N, C-alpha and C positions, 0 to 999 in steps of 0.2 A: 394300857398299851396293847393294841391288837397284834395278831400273829404276823401280819405283813410288816408292821413296824419293828417287831422283834427280829424278823429275818433280815431286814435292812440294816438294823443296828449291828447284828452279828456280821453281816457282810462288810460293813465299814471297819469293824475291829480287826477282822481277818486281813483286809486290805492294808491297814496300817501296820499290822505285824509283819506282813510280807514285805512292805516297803522298808521296814527296819532291817530285815534280813538282807534285802538287796543292797541297801546302803552299806551295811557291814561288810558284805562281800566285795563291793566295788572299792571301798576305801582301803581294805586290806590288800587288794591287788595293786592299787596305786602305790601304797606304802612299800610293800615287799618286792614288787617287780620294777618299780621306777624311782620313787623318791629316795629310798635308802641307797640303792646302787649308784644313783646319780648325785648324791649329796644335795638333794633339793628339799627345802623346807616348805611345809604346807602353811595354811593360814590358821589363825585362832588357836584354840586349845590344842588341836592336833600338832600344830607347829611348835607350840611350847613344849609339848610332850617329847617331840623329836629332839628339841634343844636340850632338855634335861637328860634324855637318854645319851646324847652325845657327850655331855659334860661329866656324867657319872657312870659311864659304862665300864670304867676300869676300877671301880670300887670293889671291895670284897664281895658285896652282894648287889650286883647290878640289877636295876629295874628296867624292864623292857618298855618300849614305847606304848604298847597296848595297855600295860598296867598303869603307866603314867596318865594315859587318857582317862582311865576309869577313876584314878585317885583325884585328878584335877577337877573332874566333873562332880564329885561327891558333894562338895559344898554348894555348887550351883543347882544340883538336883534338889537339895533341901530348900533352897531359895525358891525354886519353881513350885514345889509342893505347897509352900506357904503363900506365895504371891500370885501365881498364875492359875493353877488348877490341878486337881489330882489326876484326872484322865490324861491331861497333857503330860504330866510328869511320868506316869506309868509307861507311856509309849516312848518318851525320851530315854528312860532307863533301859528299855528294850533295845533301842538304837545304839546307845552307848555300850551296853554289854556285848551286843553283836559285833560292833566294830573292834572292841578291845580283845574279845576272845578270838575273832578271826585273824586279826593282825598277829596274835601270838601263835596261833595254830598253823596258819598257812605258811608252808615252807617257802622261804625266799628263793626266787629264781632270777638270776642276772641275765636279762635279755640283752641289755646294752648298758654301758656306763657313760654314754654320751649325755652330758647334762642337759642339753637343749631338748633332745628327744625325751629324756626322762621327765623334764619339766612339763612339756606339752602333753604327753600321754597320761601322766599322773594327774594333771589338772583336769583333763577331759573326763577321766573316770570318776574322780572325786566330785567334780562339778555336777556331773549327771546324777550321781548317787545322792548328793545333797539336795539338788533341785527336785528330784523325784520324791525324796522323803518329805520335803516341805509341801510339795504339790499334793501329797497324800494326807496332809494334815498332821504331820509329826515333826518334832524338832530333833536335830542331831546333837543337842546339848551345846556346851561351850558358850560362846558369846551370844548365841541366839537367846539364851535365857536372860542374860543381862539386858539385852536390847528390849525384849518383851516386857521385862519387869519395869524398866525405866519408863517405857512408853505407857504402860498401864498406870503407873503412879503419877507421872508428870505430863503425859500426852506428847512428849518430845522424842525426837529421834536421837540416837546416840551413834550416828555414823562416824563421828570424830573419834570415838573410842576404838572402833574397829580399825580405822586408819592408823592411829597411834600404835595399837597393839601389833598390827601386821608390819608396820615400819620397824618396830623393835625386833620382830622375827627375822626380817630381811637383813638388818644390821648384824644380828647374831650369826646368820648364815655366812656373812662376809668375814666375821671375826674367827669363826671356827674353821671354815673350809677355804676361805679366800674370797676376794671381792667379785671375781667372775661368777661365783656361785650365788652371790647375793643378787646379781642381775638376772641370772637364770631363774632364781626363785621368784623374782618380781614378775617375770614373764609368766611363770606358772600361776601366780596369784591372779593376774589379769585374765588369763584364759579360764581359770576356775570360775571367776565371777561371771564371765560372759556365758559360759555353758550353763551355769546354775540359773541365770536369769532367763535363758532361752527355754529351759525345761520348766522352771517354776514361774508360771505366767499369772499367778493370782494378783501380784502387785502392780501389773501393767494396766493402767486405766485407759479407757477408750470412750469417746463421746459418740453416742448413737442418735441420729436424726431419722425419724420414721414419718413418711408422708402416707396417710391412709384415709380411706372413706369409712372406716369402722373403728373409730377411736375408742369407744367404750369396750368393745370386744378385745382390742389389742391391749389396752391398759389392764383389764382384768386378767388376761392370760399371762402377760409379762409378770405382773405382780404375784401370780400364783406360782410361777416358776422361779422368779428372782425376788430378792428383797431389795428393791431399788425404787427410789422416788422417780416420778415422771412429771415433766413440765409440759402442759398442753397449750398450744397456740391455735386458737380458733380463727376462722375467717380466711384461711388460705384458699387460693384458686388456681386450678390447673390452667396453664397458658394455651394448651392445645384444644381442649374441649370446654374450658371454662366451667368445669364442674367443681363443686365445693370439696375442699380437702381440710384435713386437720394435721398439724405438725406436732410430733411428740419428740421431746428431748430427754435423754437419760444418760447416766454414766455407769458403765459396767467395767469389770475386769476382763482381761483377755480369756481368763479361765472360764468365764460365763457365756462365751459366744455360742457354744452348742445349745445351751438352754434358751438363749435368745432366738436362735433359728427354730427351735422346736415350738416356742411360744408363737412366733409369727406364722409358722406353718399351720398351726391350729386355728389362729384367729383371723389372719388376712394374708393369704399367700401372695396376693397381688400388690402388697404394700411396697413402696420404694424405700430403701434403707441406705443411708450413708453413714460410714463409720470412720471416725478420725482417731488415729492411733497416738499413743504416748501423750495424753493430755495431763495437765496438772490441775489439781483441785485445791480450793481453799474452803475450809469449812468441814462439816461432818460428812464423811464417806464411810458407810457401814462396812465393817470387816468382821467376818465370823470369829467367834471366840475360839482360841486354840484348844 
């Protein structure tokens, strides 16, 4: 490994560690400034930790939400270490520890107890933090680990598990705080998912059509920047000048658009490019290992 590769690897590790810290800060602000004062539950393991805190806070030795988050993630971290990867697990541990510690240390400040405001702003903060962490290549623990493990072992999505789990959390909010709070928590879950998807763009697939007179140069340059297959259609003809063209088709993620722009700038700045958003694929679509 040369010096440049070592520096790049160090940069990636520092970037992921920073993302874990940012996630921990944002989720702690969401929890202590909005969710707890407004009696709003989050999704996944964080929501379950809130529920357990609510149920057992009057016991002789109450356990805080931050501590519950750490305890609930412990068996999932072991699962990640065995089934997903050691590097993935290390950064997951950093994210979980950061969120647990910051939730416990950050002094709660009641800005408002309006449940709608608390649901919206808590969800925005948590959704951005989670999306940023995923975009940086790390997991925040919880149901992410279960989803990745099942997908790795079976190739199938477990979206139904997430829906059932979060439905349980919403029902718990209704039973503990009253049904209006269940509806507010549902609003928060929806906003959280939308913000997370807007920030984490790696899973959004896009079809790219490139019309070029330099197909070999474009193909070589794209494949040097991106790990994507390309379909080549020869024999195309421009209607205005009747010059020979080649059409290239590929599928990329929204996250890879800057790399595509750079590849086209280097190979054929005059190429015509059409991008179709939110396409669905059947078959193999390469996704980097976590």
